[in-house]
One Martini backbone bead per residue (centre of mass of N, CA, C, O) as a GRO file, in nm:
protein
  384
    1MET     BB    1   6.059  -9.265   0.243
    2ARG     BB    2   6.014  -9.593   0.308
    3ARG     BB    3   5.765  -9.808   0.414
    4THR     BB    4   5.698 -10.132   0.530
    5ASP     BB    5   5.364 -10.078   0.497
    6ASP     BB    6   5.367 -10.036   0.207
    7VAL     BB    7   5.163 -10.043  -0.087
    8TYR     BB    8   5.189 -10.204  -0.410
    9VAL     BB    9   5.177 -10.194  -0.754
   10VAL     BB   10   5.324 -10.465  -0.983
   11GLY     BB   11   5.053 -10.562  -1.138
   12CYS     BB   12   4.858 -10.589  -1.453
   13GLY     BB   13   4.528 -10.695  -1.577
   14MET     BB   14   4.321 -10.738  -1.891
   15HIS     BB   15   4.009 -10.776  -2.019
   16PRO     BB   16   3.839 -10.673  -2.257
   17PHE     BB   17   3.587 -10.471  -2.304
   18GLY     BB   18   3.235 -10.582  -2.362
   19ARG     BB   19   3.166 -10.842  -2.606
   20ASP     BB   20   3.213 -11.205  -2.536
   21GLU     BB   21   3.068 -11.510  -2.633
   22SER     BB   22   3.332 -11.716  -2.615
   23VAL     BB   23   3.320 -11.637  -2.303
   24THR     BB   24   3.348 -11.629  -1.973
   25GLY     BB   25   3.387 -11.474  -1.680
   26MET     BB   26   3.607 -11.672  -1.582
   27ASP     BB   27   3.789 -11.648  -1.825
   28MET     BB   28   3.846 -11.346  -1.796
   29ALA     BB   29   3.970 -11.364  -1.513
   30GLU     BB   30   4.205 -11.553  -1.577
   31ARG     BB   31   4.342 -11.364  -1.783
   32ALA     BB   32   4.390 -11.132  -1.597
   33VAL     BB   33   4.559 -11.273  -1.387
   34ARG     BB   34   4.786 -11.379  -1.572
   35GLY     BB   35   4.867 -11.099  -1.664
   36ALA     BB   36   4.947 -10.986  -1.383
   37LEU     BB   37   5.158 -11.197  -1.314
   38ALA     BB   38   5.342 -11.143  -1.559
   39ASP     BB   39   5.387 -10.841  -1.501
   40ALA     BB   40   5.522 -10.918  -1.207
   41GLY     BB   41   5.687 -11.198  -1.217
   42VAL     BB   42   5.476 -11.415  -1.104
   43ALA     BB   43   5.324 -11.668  -0.933
   44TRP     BB   44   5.056 -11.812  -0.789
   45GLU     BB   45   5.229 -11.940  -0.553
   46ASP     BB   46   5.316 -11.634  -0.447
   47VAL     BB   47   5.036 -11.597  -0.340
   48GLY     BB   48   4.902 -11.507  -0.005
   49TYR     BB   49   4.655 -11.327  -0.117
   50ALA     BB   50   4.294 -11.296  -0.190
   51SER     BB   51   4.055 -11.107  -0.403
   52GLY     BB   52   3.703 -11.115  -0.521
   53GLY     BB   53   3.470 -10.986  -0.778
   54SER     BB   54   3.104 -11.034  -0.835
   55ASP     BB   55   2.769 -11.005  -0.936
   56VAL     BB   56   2.686 -11.260  -1.177
   57SER     BB   57   2.962 -11.474  -1.244
   58GLY     BB   58   3.040 -11.581  -0.963
   59LYS     BB   59   3.276 -11.735  -0.762
   60PRO     BB   60   3.593 -11.628  -0.732
   61ASP     BB   61   3.731 -11.871  -0.561
   62THR     BB   62   3.705 -12.078  -0.805
   63LEU     BB   63   3.978 -12.001  -0.949
   64VAL     BB   64   4.166 -12.212  -0.808
   65GLY     BB   65   4.094 -12.441  -1.013
   66ARG     BB   66   4.276 -12.293  -1.239
   67LEU     BB   67   4.542 -12.177  -1.084
   68GLY     BB   68   4.552 -12.330  -0.797
   69LEU     BB   69   4.589 -12.554  -0.507
   70THR     BB   70   4.738 -12.362  -0.239
   71GLY     BB   71   4.552 -12.235   0.007
   72VAL     BB   72   4.465 -11.961  -0.034
   73PRO     BB   73   4.341 -11.687   0.073
   74PHE     BB   74   3.988 -11.611  -0.024
   75VAL     BB   75   3.792 -11.321  -0.086
   76ASN     BB   76   3.470 -11.231  -0.120
   77VAL     BB   77   3.301 -10.969  -0.321
   78GLN     BB   78   2.993 -10.762  -0.277
   79ASN     BB   79   2.982 -10.389  -0.367
   80GLY     BB   80   2.906 -10.307  -0.626
   81CYS     BB   81   3.082 -10.045  -0.769
   82ALA     BB   82   3.297 -10.114  -0.513
   83THR     BB   83   3.425 -10.391  -0.550
   84GLY     BB   84   3.713 -10.347  -0.661
   85ALA     BB   85   3.812 -10.160  -0.428
   86SER     BB   86   3.749 -10.378  -0.204
   87THR     BB   87   3.966 -10.579  -0.289
   88VAL     BB   88   4.207 -10.394  -0.244
   89LEU     BB   89   4.154 -10.337   0.056
   90THR     BB   90   4.172 -10.625   0.150
   91VAL     BB   91   4.463 -10.686   0.059
   92ALA     BB   92   4.611 -10.452   0.193
   93ASN     BB   93   4.532 -10.518   0.484
   94ALA     BB   94   4.665 -10.798   0.486
   95LEU     BB   95   4.958 -10.708   0.433
   96ARG     BB   96   4.978 -10.514   0.680
   97ALA     BB   97   4.907 -10.762   0.884
   98GLY     BB   98   5.101 -11.013   0.777
   99GLU     BB   99   4.981 -11.242   0.572
  100ALA     BB  100   5.160 -11.106   0.335
  101SER     BB  101   5.363 -10.990   0.042
  102ILE     BB  102   5.149 -11.111  -0.170
  103GLY     BB  103   4.872 -10.996  -0.380
  104LEU     BB  104   4.526 -11.036  -0.507
  105ALA     BB  105   4.308 -10.868  -0.742
  106VAL     BB  106   3.964 -10.939  -0.864
  107GLY     BB  107   3.744 -10.860  -1.147
  108PHE     BB  108   3.407 -10.959  -1.271
  109ASP     BB  109   3.180 -10.964  -1.568
  110LYS     BB  110   2.859 -11.087  -1.743
  111HIS     BB  111   2.628 -10.913  -1.887
  112GLU     BB  112   2.345 -10.849  -2.004
  113ARG     BB  113   2.140 -10.710  -2.193
  114GLY     BB  114   2.056 -10.413  -2.073
  115ALA     BB  115   1.928 -10.336  -1.802
  116PHE     BB  116   1.940 -10.345  -1.482
  117HIS     BB  117   1.821 -10.611  -1.257
  118VAL     BB  118   1.635 -10.509  -0.970
  119SER     BB  119   1.525 -10.541  -0.641
  120ALA     BB  120   1.382 -10.386  -0.383
  121SER     BB  121   1.435 -10.590  -0.151
  122ARG     BB  122   1.748 -10.590  -0.175
  123TYR     BB  123   1.720 -10.265  -0.060
  124GLY     BB  124   1.482 -10.238   0.158
  125LEU     BB  125   1.223 -10.218  -0.030
  126GLY     BB  126   0.931 -10.167  -0.166
  127ASP     BB  127   0.718 -10.210  -0.433
  128TRP     BB  128   0.647  -9.903  -0.463
  129TYR     BB  129   0.925  -9.818  -0.575
  130ALA     BB  130   0.920  -9.978  -0.838
  131GLU     BB  131   0.644  -9.844  -0.944
  132THR     BB  132   0.791  -9.556  -0.999
  133GLY     BB  133   1.079  -9.637  -1.160
  134MET     BB  134   1.351  -9.615  -0.959
  135MET     BB  135   1.498  -9.892  -1.027
  136LEU     BB  136   1.572  -9.734  -1.268
  137THR     BB  137   1.863  -9.568  -1.292
  138THR     BB  138   1.803  -9.365  -1.521
  139GLN     BB  139   1.606  -9.198  -1.351
  140PHE     BB  140   1.781  -9.106  -1.119
  141PHE     BB  141   2.016  -8.969  -1.280
  142ALA     BB  142   1.835  -8.766  -1.422
  143LEU     BB  143   1.724  -8.617  -1.179
  144LYS     BB  144   1.996  -8.539  -1.055
  145THR     BB  145   2.098  -8.383  -1.305
  146ARG     BB  146   1.879  -8.172  -1.337
  147ARG     BB  147   1.915  -8.037  -1.067
  148TYR     BB  148   2.221  -7.964  -1.095
  149LEU     BB  149   2.201  -7.783  -1.347
  150TYR     BB  150   2.013  -7.575  -1.214
  151GLU     BB  151   2.184  -7.502  -0.954
  152HIS     BB  152   2.469  -7.443  -1.153
  153GLY     BB  153   2.437  -7.344  -1.453
  154ILE     BB  154   2.420  -7.596  -1.656
  155SER     BB  155   2.444  -7.729  -1.956
  156GLU     BB  156   2.371  -7.988  -2.184
  157ARG     BB  157   2.646  -7.966  -2.333
  158ALA     BB  158   2.821  -8.088  -2.106
  159LEU     BB  159   2.720  -8.379  -2.146
  160ALA     BB  160   2.834  -8.410  -2.435
  161MET     BB  161   3.137  -8.351  -2.368
  162VAL     BB  162   3.183  -8.599  -2.203
  163ALA     BB  163   3.122  -8.810  -2.424
  164VAL     BB  164   3.320  -8.716  -2.637
  165ARG     BB  165   3.576  -8.770  -2.468
  166ALA     BB  166   3.526  -9.067  -2.413
  167PHE     BB  167   3.514  -9.168  -2.716
  168ARG     BB  168   3.795  -9.062  -2.788
  169ASN     BB  169   3.954  -9.225  -2.586
  170GLY     BB  170   3.840  -9.505  -2.673
  171SER     BB  171   3.951  -9.494  -2.974
  172ASN     BB  172   4.265  -9.513  -2.833
  173HIS     BB  173   4.177  -9.791  -2.687
  174PRO     BB  174   4.222 -10.142  -2.681
  175LEU     BB  175   4.014 -10.200  -2.411
  176ALA     BB  176   3.776 -10.084  -2.530
  177TRP     BB  177   3.454 -10.078  -2.665
  178ARG     BB  178   3.413  -9.783  -2.760
  179ARG     BB  179   3.566  -9.681  -3.089
  180LYS     BB  180   3.377  -9.432  -3.162
  181PRO     BB  181   3.367  -9.117  -3.247
  182LEU     BB  182   3.186  -8.825  -3.139
  183THR     BB  183   2.963  -8.574  -3.154
  184GLU     BB  184   2.774  -8.355  -3.002
  185GLN     BB  185   2.525  -8.387  -3.184
  186GLU     BB  186   2.506  -8.697  -3.174
  187VAL     BB  187   2.454  -8.704  -2.871
  188LEU     BB  188   2.199  -8.516  -2.859
  189ASP     BB  189   2.043  -8.689  -3.104
  190SER     BB  190   2.006  -8.917  -2.945
  191ALA     BB  191   1.827  -9.119  -2.777
  192GLU     BB  192   1.593  -9.077  -2.545
  193VAL     BB  193   1.575  -9.179  -2.211
  194SER     BB  194   1.641  -8.954  -1.965
  195PRO     BB  195   1.584  -8.657  -1.897
  196PRO     BB  196   1.879  -8.515  -2.026
  197LEU     BB  197   1.943  -8.815  -2.123
  198THR     BB  198   2.111  -8.994  -2.360
  199GLN     BB  199   2.236  -9.272  -2.494
  200TYR     BB  200   2.548  -9.142  -2.508
  201MET     BB  201   2.531  -9.077  -2.175
  202PHE     BB  202   2.541  -9.386  -2.140
  203CYS     BB  203   2.614  -9.676  -2.011
  204SER     BB  204   2.680 -10.028  -2.032
  205PRO     BB  205   2.632 -10.321  -1.963
  206GLY     BB  206   2.903 -10.557  -1.931
  207GLN     BB  207   3.231 -10.696  -2.010
  208GLY     BB  208   3.491 -10.819  -1.784
  209ALA     BB  209   3.843 -10.782  -1.662
  210ALA     BB  210   4.052 -10.737  -1.357
  211ALA     BB  211   4.400 -10.712  -1.229
  212LEU     BB  212   4.611 -10.719  -0.922
  213VAL     BB  213   4.938 -10.683  -0.796
  214LEU     BB  214   5.052 -10.693  -0.463
  215ALA     BB  215   5.304 -10.527  -0.248
  216LEU     BB  216   5.534 -10.520   0.017
  217GLY     BB  217   5.746 -10.295   0.024
  218ASP     BB  218   6.050 -10.411  -0.084
  219ARG     BB  219   5.923 -10.631  -0.259
  220ALA     BB  220   5.832 -10.444  -0.489
  221PHE     BB  221   6.138 -10.367  -0.585
  222ASP     BB  222   6.203 -10.662  -0.672
  223LEU     BB  223   5.964 -10.678  -0.907
  224CYS     BB  224   5.967 -10.353  -0.975
  225GLU     BB  225   6.074 -10.065  -1.128
  226ARG     BB  226   5.763  -9.908  -1.101
  227PRO     BB  227   5.601  -9.880  -0.844
  228VAL     BB  228   5.272  -9.829  -0.708
  229ARG     BB  229   5.139  -9.639  -0.462
  230LEU     BB  230   4.912  -9.685  -0.199
  231ALA     BB  231   4.838  -9.410  -0.028
  232SER     BB  232   4.514  -9.443  -0.051
  233LEU     BB  233   4.198  -9.585   0.089
  234ALA     BB  234   3.832  -9.528   0.066
  235LEU     BB  235   3.518  -9.609   0.231
  236ARG     BB  236   3.170  -9.499   0.188
  237THR     BB  237   2.862  -9.416   0.315
  238ARG     BB  238   2.569  -9.293   0.370
  239ARG     BB  239   2.391  -9.034   0.486
  240PHE     BB  240   2.168  -8.858   0.627
  241GLY     BB  241   1.984  -8.721   0.347
  242SER     BB  242   2.094  -8.845   0.112
  243PHE     BB  243   2.095  -8.865  -0.256
  244GLU     BB  244   2.064  -9.189  -0.377
  245VAL     BB  245   2.062  -9.483  -0.483
  246PHE     BB  246   1.752  -9.581  -0.377
  247SER     BB  247   1.611  -9.348  -0.266
  248PRO     BB  248   1.296  -9.266  -0.091
  249TRP     BB  249   1.414  -8.966  -0.065
  250LEU     BB  250   1.422  -8.598  -0.083
  251PRO     BB  251   1.607  -8.344   0.006
  252PRO     BB  252   1.562  -7.991   0.024
  253GLY     BB  253   1.860  -7.970   0.081
  254PRO     BB  254   2.156  -8.009   0.153
  255HIS     BB  255   2.411  -8.261   0.090
  256ARG     BB  256   2.619  -8.559   0.159
  257SER     BB  257   2.829  -8.738  -0.006
  258PRO     BB  258   3.026  -9.020  -0.013
  259SER     BB  259   3.235  -8.892  -0.206
  260VAL     BB  260   3.325  -8.668  -0.018
  261ASP     BB  261   3.429  -8.848   0.210
  262ALA     BB  262   3.627  -9.026   0.052
  263ALA     BB  263   3.805  -8.800  -0.066
  264GLU     BB  264   3.889  -8.662   0.196
  265ALA     BB  265   4.029  -8.912   0.320
  266VAL     BB  266   4.252  -8.966   0.108
  267PHE     BB  267   4.392  -8.685   0.111
  268ARG     BB  268   4.457  -8.687   0.409
  269THR     BB  269   4.627  -8.949   0.424
  270ALA     BB  270   4.831  -8.860   0.177
  271GLY     BB  271   4.894  -8.544   0.195
  272LEU     BB  272   4.690  -8.424  -0.022
  273ARG     BB  273   4.543  -8.266  -0.307
  274PRO     BB  274   4.342  -8.225  -0.573
  275ALA     BB  275   4.560  -8.037  -0.721
  276ASP     BB  276   4.776  -8.290  -0.743
  277VAL     BB  277   4.627  -8.415  -0.967
  278GLN     BB  278   4.721  -8.584  -1.302
  279VAL     BB  279   4.516  -8.838  -1.282
  280ALA     BB  280   4.175  -8.951  -1.351
  281GLN     BB  281   3.900  -9.139  -1.202
  282LEU     BB  282   3.548  -9.149  -1.284
  283GLN     BB  283   3.227  -9.202  -1.235
  284ASP     BB  284   3.047  -9.271  -1.570
  285THR     BB  285   2.752  -9.392  -1.616
  286ASP     BB  286   2.712  -9.086  -1.666
  287SER     BB  287   2.753  -8.761  -1.747
  288GLY     BB  288   2.639  -8.635  -1.487
  289SER     BB  289   2.812  -8.786  -1.280
  290GLU     BB  290   3.080  -8.660  -1.357
  291LEU     BB  291   3.011  -8.374  -1.297
  292ILE     BB  292   2.957  -8.419  -0.996
  293HIS     BB  293   3.232  -8.561  -0.919
  294LEU     BB  294   3.429  -8.339  -0.977
  295ALA     BB  295   3.326  -8.177  -0.722
  296GLU     BB  296   3.302  -8.389  -0.487
  297THR     BB  297   3.628  -8.448  -0.504
  298GLY     BB  298   3.772  -8.148  -0.571
  299LEU     BB  299   3.863  -8.086  -0.883
  300CYS     BB  300   3.625  -7.881  -0.853
  301GLY     BB  301   3.376  -7.661  -0.876
  302HIS     BB  302   3.067  -7.572  -0.863
  303GLY     BB  303   3.006  -7.483  -1.209
  304GLU     BB  304   3.304  -7.545  -1.363
  305GLN     BB  305   3.280  -7.780  -1.579
  306GLU     BB  306   3.218  -7.647  -1.854
  307GLU     BB  307   3.486  -7.491  -1.878
  308LEU     BB  308   3.677  -7.731  -1.857
  309LEU     BB  309   3.571  -7.877  -2.113
  310ALA     BB  310   3.607  -7.644  -2.322
  311CYS     BB  311   3.930  -7.616  -2.254
  312GLY     BB  312   4.052  -7.920  -2.211
  313ASP     BB  313   4.127  -8.005  -1.901
  314THR     BB  314   4.019  -8.329  -1.930
  315ASP     BB  315   4.231  -8.403  -2.109
  316PRO     BB  316   4.523  -8.564  -2.147
  317ALA     BB  317   4.664  -8.254  -2.187
  318GLY     BB  318   4.547  -8.145  -1.940
  319ARG     BB  319   4.510  -8.052  -1.614
  320ILE     BB  320   4.263  -8.290  -1.574
  321PRO     BB  321   4.279  -8.594  -1.644
  322VAL     BB  322   3.995  -8.787  -1.762
  323ASN     BB  323   3.930  -9.083  -1.853
  324THR     BB  324   4.163  -9.199  -2.068
  325ASP     BB  325   3.991  -9.477  -2.153
  326GLY     BB  326   3.661  -9.373  -2.139
  327GLY     BB  327   3.542  -9.529  -1.930
  328CYS     BB  328   3.218  -9.632  -1.905
  329LEU     BB  329   3.117  -9.516  -2.172
  330ALA     BB  330   3.342  -9.690  -2.343
  331GLY     BB  331   3.350  -9.971  -2.156
  332GLY     BB  332   3.152 -10.010  -1.963
  333GLU     BB  333   2.979 -10.221  -1.688
  334PRO     BB  334   3.147 -10.445  -1.508
  335VAL     BB  335   3.106 -10.433  -1.184
  336GLY     BB  336   3.355 -10.604  -1.070
  337ALA     BB  337   3.575 -10.444  -1.272
  338SER     BB  338   3.562 -10.130  -1.288
  339GLY     BB  339   3.758 -10.039  -1.055
  340LEU     BB  340   4.010 -10.193  -1.176
  341ARG     BB  341   4.030 -10.036  -1.435
  342GLN     BB  342   4.121  -9.775  -1.300
  343PHE     BB  343   4.385  -9.879  -1.185
  344HIS     BB  344   4.509  -9.976  -1.450
  345GLU     BB  345   4.525  -9.694  -1.584
  346VAL     BB  346   4.679  -9.534  -1.366
  347VAL     BB  347   4.928  -9.717  -1.339
  348ARG     BB  348   5.013  -9.688  -1.641
  349GLN     BB  349   5.042  -9.383  -1.638
  350LEU     BB  350   5.262  -9.363  -1.405
  351GLN     BB  351   5.461  -9.562  -1.579
  352GLY     BB  352   5.447  -9.488  -1.893
  353ARG     BB  353   5.223  -9.738  -2.021
  354ALA     BB  354   4.981  -9.670  -2.186
  355PRO     BB  355   4.755  -9.814  -2.404
  356GLY     BB  356   4.696  -9.533  -2.484
  357VAL     BB  357   4.694  -9.224  -2.400
  358GLN     BB  358   4.953  -9.039  -2.282
  359VAL     BB  359   5.030  -8.854  -2.024
  360PRO     BB  360   5.203  -8.586  -1.995
  361GLY     BB  361   5.481  -8.528  -1.770
  362ALA     BB  362   5.504  -8.746  -1.570
  363PRO     BB  363   5.302  -8.860  -1.371
  364ARG     BB  364   5.257  -8.898  -0.990
  365VAL     BB  365   4.934  -8.848  -0.952
  366GLY     BB  366   4.649  -9.048  -0.863
  367PHE     BB  367   4.285  -9.109  -0.920
  368THR     BB  368   4.002  -9.273  -0.770
  369HIS     BB  369   3.636  -9.332  -0.850
  370VAL     BB  370   3.342  -9.460  -0.689
  371TYR     BB  371   2.985  -9.526  -0.750
  372GLY     BB  372   2.677  -9.653  -0.576
  373ALA     BB  373   2.479  -9.887  -0.471
  374PRO     BB  374   2.314  -9.732  -0.191
  375GLY     BB  375   2.547  -9.528  -0.126
  376ILE     BB  376   2.862  -9.567  -0.248
  377SER     BB  377   3.220  -9.502  -0.190
  378ALA     BB  378   3.546  -9.503  -0.364
  379CYS     BB  379   3.889  -9.404  -0.295
  380SER     BB  380   4.209  -9.312  -0.450
  381VAL     BB  381   4.570  -9.292  -0.406
  382LEU     BB  382   4.838  -9.260  -0.642
  383THR     BB  383   5.203  -9.318  -0.650
  384VAL     BB  384   5.567  -9.227  -0.756
   0.00000   0.00000   0.00000
């Protein structure tokens, strides 16, 4: 039975991820929005509420100058890697509150080549922290991965298997950046960045845009033959003692990640379990992070990841298909757009019209997860 306050995704659009020097970040965003509007069969004038996010490529609300000056409420969001999910949360809450029956979420970014450049002061830290090298996120993720592999008896081969699957999925996806499949040995033999992580175990800051059209209740079924319900969406920040990006200290004992809290919240609200998930998107800014997030979100137990990968359980035809579009590893990470890319892929999978390899068996439950600095996570459950 449908509820009148249920929110659905009725259209999605995306500018291919990668590097395109012929367009600006705003150009990419406009194309993604127009694609989503066309997919939903609505005009910009029909949108009653909007939210947009970008880390470095401009104020999203200025898109109204390109799309039309309709007076629509437009909220800007900047929330690290959770920016995309935060735009969806903003719009969904507005629709449920009665602000509108149709809303739009968009995220975009056009990052320069090389590692992300961030200042310690922006995250409330002193210069001493930057001098340790820990503001370079490759260092943090490598340390966290090394510790996790040791604690749970996982080999470095598992890191390579994550990357191999990502690049294989990306090679079959028209919107991915990295389109060349790699072997485990090629991944392991690639340039060492921060041990145990090599070049092909990291994603790159990238460029791209993605957008969703959301609709409330029965309006969604007027617009879309197979709307995808936003069953739940939750965002959580770090707890005391958790070891997250830009943490100034490391707890000696167990800690609880915001990913654990966000995942538990969405499954509880949706009335589902991790075992019900039939297609998943996990934050994979590096191979180690995906391994950790598989367990933190409840999709498997700690230490089980290597066997899952070796058995092909995370492949598109496996038991828990993960990052079927290649994830961040194959797509790169334009921060403002990355979370919305996840929604785009899961929605298309649940509708049976995936741009790349379609998960077999008509999946009905999807899951998304993002994680980023300074210890923030957002998860969603999507159903048909």
